[in-house]
Each structure stands twice: as C-alpha cells, then as structure tokens.
N, C-alpha and C positions, 0 to 999 in steps of 0.2 A: 229603807235605810234607817239607822239609829237616829232618833230625834236629837236635834242640837241641844247641847248642854248636859247630856247624860254622861256620867263618869264611871269608870271601872275602879277608881281608887277607893271608893267606899261603896257600900251597898246601894244600888240604884233602885228607886221605887218605880215599878212598872205597873200599869193597870192591866186589866184583863185583856183588853183589845190588843195592846202592844205585845203581851206575852203570847197570845194566840197567833198573831202574825209572825212573831219570831219563830215559834215552833213550826209553823207551816213552811217558812222559808228554809229552816234547817232540814226538815224532812224531804223537801223537794230539791235540796242541793244548791239553792240560790242565795243562801245567807253569806254575808261577808265574814271575815275573820273576827272583826270586832263584835258583830252580832252573835256569832257562835260563842265567843268568850263571855258576852253579856248574859246569854241564856244559861251557860254553864254556871256562871257566878250566882245567878238567881236560884237555880235548881239546887246547888250545893248548900245554900244558906236557908232555903225555904223548908218549913216543916210539912208533914203530910197533909194537915188540915188546910194549909195555905194552897198547896198544889191542887187539892180537890176543889177548893173554893174557886180558884182561878179558872179551872177547866170544866167546871160544872156547866152543862149546856143549857141554853135557853130553848124552850120548846120549838120555836120556829126555825132555829138554826142547827139543831143537834144532828140531823141527818146529813146535811151538807158538810158540816165540819168533820163529822165522823168519817165520811167517805174520803175526804181529802187526806186526813191524817192516816187513815188505814192504807190507802193507795200509796201515799208517800213513803210509809215505813216499808212496804213491800219493795219499792224501788231502792231504798237505802240498803236493805238486806241483800238484794240481788247484786248491787254494786260492790258492797263490802266483800262478797264472796269471790269477786274477780280480783280483789287486791290481796295484799299480803296477809298472812294468818294473824300476825300481831295486831295490825291495824283493825282488822275485823273484830277480834275479840275485845280490844280496848273500847271501841265505839259501842259495841253491842252491850257490854257490861254496864256502861254509863247510862244508856238509854232504855235498857230493858225494863228497869223499875219505873221510870217515868212513863214509858209507853203503856205499860200495863195499867197504871193509874188512869191515864188519859182514855184508854179504851174502855175500862170499866165504867168510867163516868160519862164519857162522851158517846161511845158507840156500842154500849151494851156488850162489851167483851168480844168483839170480832177479831181480837188478836188470834184466837183459835177459831178456825172456820172450816166448814165442810168442803172438802176438796172436790166434790162431785157436782156442786152447784154454787151459784152466786150467793153472797150473804143476803139474809133477809133485809129488805129495805126499811122495815118498820123500826124506828128507834124505840128505846124503852129500857126499863130496868129488869134484869133477869131475876128469876127466883132461884136463889142459891140455897141448897140444903146445907145447913151448918153441921159439920160432923160432931157426934157426941163427944169424942175425945180426940183433940187435935194431936198430930204426931209430928215430931221434929224431923228434919232431914238427916241423912246419913252423915258419917264423919270418918276421920282417919282411925280405923280400927282393924287389927289383924292379929293373928297368932303366928309365931315362928316355931317350926318343928325342926329341931337339930338332929344331927346324925346319930347322937347317942340316945335318942328317944325323948329327951327333955323338951318342954314346951315353954315358951315365953309369951306372955300376953303383952303385946306392944302398946296397947292402950294404957296399961298400968306402969310400963317401964319408963324411967326417967331419961332425958336426953343425955347423950354421952355413950361411952363404951359399955355395952351390955353383955358381951361375951367374947372370948378369944377361942376360936375353934378352927382346927385344921389350917393353921398358918394365917388366918385372917382375923383382924379385929373388927367385930360387928358393932356398928354404931347406929344409934337412933338419933334423928334430928328432925323434930317437928313434922311427923308424918312421912319421914324418909328412913329407909333402912340402907346402910352403906357398908359394903365390904371393903375394908381399907387394909392394904399391905404396907403402906408407907411407914407406919410405926416400927414394924419388924425390920424393914430395910434400913432405917436410920439406926436402930439398935445394933444391927449386925454390920454396919458400915457399907451396906449395899445401896440400891436405889439408883444406880447410874446406868442401868441397862446391861450390866455384865451378866455372864452366864453363871448359874449356880452350880453346885457340885453335881446335881442330877442332869445337867445339860440344858435345863429350862432357863428362860431369860427372866432375870429379876425385874419386877416392876410392871409386868404386863398381865398379871393375874394368872400366869401359868406356872405351876409347880409340879413336882413329881407326883405320881399317882398316890403315894403314901400320904401326901399332905392334903388330899381332897376328901370331902364328904358331901353327901347330898343334904341340902336344906330344903324346906318347903315353907312358903308363906301362904297363909289362908286368910281371906277376908270373909266375914260373915255377910248376911243380908244387912244392908245399912252401913257397910264399911267400904273403905278404899285405902290403897297404900301405894307408895312409890318405893322401888328398889333400885339401887345402883349395884350392878353385879361386878365381879372381880375384874372383868375386862373393860369396865367403864360404861357398858350398856345400861341404859336407863329403861325401866319398865314401870308403867303405871297400871296397877291392878284394879279393876272395877269390882263392884260388890259381888258377893257370892262366887268368888273365884279363887283359884290356887295356882301357884307356880312352883315347880320343883327344879332345882338347879344345883350344880356343884359349887363348893366354895372356891375352887380353882378349876380352870378349864385345861384339861389335859387331852392328849391325843390330837387327832386331825380336825375335829369339829368342836364347836361350842353348842352343846345340846341342852335344851330345856323342855320341860313338859308343862302344858297349860290346860287348865279346865276353867270354863267361864269366859272372861274377856280381859284383854290387856292390850295396851298400846306400847310399842317398842321403838326406841331410838337406839339402833345398834351401832356400837363402836366399830369402826372399819378395821378389818384385818383380812387382807386378800388371801393370806395363807391358811386361814382357819375360818371356814364358813360358819355362820350362826344358823342353827336349825331349831324350829319350834314344832314340836309334835303335839297334835290335838286329835286324839282318836285315830281315825284312818287318814287324816290329813297331815301333811308335813310342809312347812314353809321354810325355804332355804334362802339366805341372804348373805351378802358380804358386808354391807353397811347401808342402812336405809331406815326410813320411818314408816311404820305400818301398824294396823290394828287387826287383831284376831278376835272374833266373836264366836264363841262355841258353847253357849249355854244349852244344856240338855233339853230345856223346855222350848227351844226355838227350832224351827223346821230345817234350818240350814246352818252350816259352818261358813262364816264369811271372813275372807282376808281382804282388807282394803289398804291400798298403797297410797301414801302421801308423797313420798320422795324415794328416788333410787329405783331398784328393780328387785323383784323376788320371783322365785320359782315355786309354784304350788303343785303338789302332787297329791292324788287321792287314790285309794285302792280301787283298781279296776278302771281308772280313767287316765287319759293322756295328760302329761304335765302341762301346765300353763305358765307362761312367763308374763308377769304383770308390769305395766308401766304406770307412772304416777297418774292418779285419777281413775284407776281401774280396780275392780273387785272380782275376786274368784269366789264362787259360791258352790258348796257341795250340798246337794239335796240329801237329807238324812234318809228319806224313804227309798229313793232310787239309787243313791250313790253317785249320781252323775255330777260332773264338775262343769260349771259354766262361767263365762267371763263377761262383765258388763262395764260400761262407762258409768261412773257415779259421781255424786258430790262427796268427795272424801272427807270434807270438813264435817259433814253430818255424822259420819261414823265415829268421829273422835270428839264430838261436842261434849260428851260426858266427862272427858279428861279436863276440859276447860270450864267445867261447872255448869253445864246446861243440858236440858232435855231438848232435842231437836227432832221434831216429828214432821215427816214429809209425806203426806198422803197415806197414813197408816191406819189400820183398824184400831178400834178401842181395845181389843185384846192385846195387840202389840204394845199400845200405850201402857196398859195395866201391868204387863209383865215387867216392864222397866220400872214402873212405880213400886211394884211389889218387892223387887230386889233392893231398891234404894231406901224405901221406908220400912222395910221388914214387916210386910203385912200379907195377909191371905185375901184372896179375891173370890167373890161369888157373883154370879150373874142371874138376874131375874128379868127375863125377856132378852131381846136381841136387837142391836142396831147395826145396820149395814153401812153406816156412814163412815167416812174416813176423815182424818184430822191432820191439820198442818199447824205448825207454830213452834215457838221457842220459849222456854221458861227456865228460870234459874233453879239449879238443884239445891240451892241453899234455902229455898222456900219451904215453909211448913206444908204438910200435905193438904190442909184446908185451902191454902192459896192456890195450889195446883187444881184442886177440884173446882174451885170458884171459876177459874179461867175456862175449864172444860165445860162446866155447866152453862156458862154464858152463851154457848152455841145453841142451847135449847134442844140438843140432840141426846144428851145423856145426863143422868143425875146420880148422886151418891149418898149413901148413908153408912155409918160406921157402928160396929159393935165390938168395942175393945180394939183388937188389931185385925179385925175382919172388915173388909170393905165390900159393900153390896152395890153393884152397878145395875142401874135401871135405865131403860130408854126414856 
C-alpha cells in the first residue's frame, strides 16, 4: 500500500525501493487505484535518466527482479488481449516505453525472447551493435493517382480540399484522404437522401456511372495512409501498398483492388456487398472489420477478421466463411485455402502503431522492418530461432535492433540503407 502522507496533488518523492514495489504490483495486477495513479504521475514527470537510475539493478537482485517483471508483463499482455481493443492499446502504449527501459536495464532485453526455449538465466548487459546511420520510422506518405492520369503527392499537399473529381471533393486532413459529397449536395440543395436525376440516392456515395472514375492511392516503403471512401468505409493502408477504388460506387457491388496490406472498417449496406480483390483471392462483406495482407514477398495471402463475417474465395478452392478471430490463408505456391483461429489483434497491430511478433522467424521480422524503414536486407549466416514481442513503430531502427540484439541470437550492422543480419 502507499505509505502514509504521500500526496498526488504535487509531485511525490519516491525512492528506488518504493518505485520497484509499485511497478511489481502494477504488473501483477495487485496495485490499488491510488498506487496506479501514483506510478503514472511519477513516470509522466520523470526524465529518462531518472527512470534508468531508479531501475538500474543491483548485482545480487537483478535476476530475481528481472524475472518477476518479465513474467508479470506477460500476464498483463495476455489479460489485455482478453479485454476490449481500446483498453489494450491505451495501456500498452503507456507502458511499452517504460517496460523497454526496465528490461534493457534490469533484465538484459528479455522483452524479445526466443520462443523455442526459456530465457537465459544469466543477467548482464548485452552487446549492441550501433548502426552506422540511424534511420527514422515511417510516416504518413502516399501518392494519389487520379482518373485523368494526374498525380498528387499527399506528403506535400496542404490540409483542405485538394481536388474536385467526378462529383467528389477530395480532402486531405492530417494523414487522411476523404471523399466528401456533402459540399456538392449543399450547393445543389440535396443531401436529404432524395433520389437524383439518374435514380441514384443522394448522400450515399452512389451516383450515375458517368460521375465515377477510378482513383488509386499508393504508399511507398516507409509510408502509411488512411482513406475514407465515398460510402463511408474507412481503409488504413500499410507501407508498400496500393488501393484502387471508384470515386462513387455504382452497380450492385462496391469493388476495390488491393496490393500489399490494408485494414478495412466497412460501412454497412446490405443491398450492396463490399468486395476486395487481391490477385486470385476475393473477400466479400456487408459490413465488418478485417485485415488483408497480400505482399508479394510473403508466402500467403491472409484475411483476418476482427468483427462481423466475410466470405473468402480463392481460385480452385472452396469458399470459406470467417467468424471473428479467424483467418483465411491462401498458400501462394499451392493455391490452397485454409482457415485457422488466430489472435486477430496481432494482425492489425501495425494500424495501432506497433510491431507484434508472435513466434516468427527473423526473416519475417525483417520483411516488416524493411517495408516500414525503407531498407534492404542481407543475411550473413542463418538463425533458426523464433521471436516474440511488441515494439512501437515510432521507434528509430536502432532502437528496434537493440531490442532484438538483446536476445543474443541476432546482430545487425548497416551500410547506408542496407541492413546486414548476422547470428
């Protein structure tokens, strides 16, 4: 419990023992609300040097403290995954930075660990290879290709209306591209849901065929972007990806084409299914939240469902209907389509600003890093170990390498934008 006389009205002075005990109780889930508030208050006002000083281990206790903190954080993460998405992300964002500092100092980086064996019991300081040129994380960058062939660099465009095309006002707002029909409806006296002259309904993103054109948004390596389509569907585009779509949805279906990876929150319309085409795979929904990962350098095309229901079809395979928490995977080499129960949150961690690795190879890790940091990867030697862990996508590449190197299983060096991976 909090020692008598401690106050939250002004910054409380806590010694190393008190802070360590508070951290342990928080991670084990036994802290009171006042203790949690006190710990948050201290962390929000402490600088990096103070955090490192407080949690720097004494030789005789480093192993024991490290094991308790490490095990406790695993329990917290597992519990958070059972609760709502927003609570999980809020808590993880606050403590991911603190936990990484604690692990680097206290337990030699066991935040990333080998999935096939227990962590090494020996405490100590890992030898980290400092990259020759540090690289910043990716950011909101994309190009918009319009139906007339013109191209707009969204990174250079200012917020506000950037184009009026095929009946839509295309607006940019802080990493978001929005297709807005409300301006035109107000100007013409519409917007009340009445039918237009072509028989389409005003205000739902559906116009006559003559008013529609295909647009494509492309993100480079090191880029990401969000698009709100004409029907209100929200799409988050990951790095090295593209999405092609009409400015207005006409006909019986809402059809889009995807390359790379995107997360969709589809606006419900029971009379007009939403379809995503990815090579030989097609995903059909009425209204739901799901992720499609279809990078050409990955062995499979994965569709992961978070809410609702989708039907996934692949050339030469029977269609599969997914429920929340399931994933359909089409093997690129065989064309076979399989369905599995998965942790859906892991598949969309990128959208919430994290890398989330669950027992994956170093090659899988590096493919994700290469796309986000816009680097090329070479391997000298091979490691068969697998990695688990979570780290912020807002970290510089050197910070990610440091966390991985602390496992003792892999090391990195850089030459410009080339990363060399060694066991």
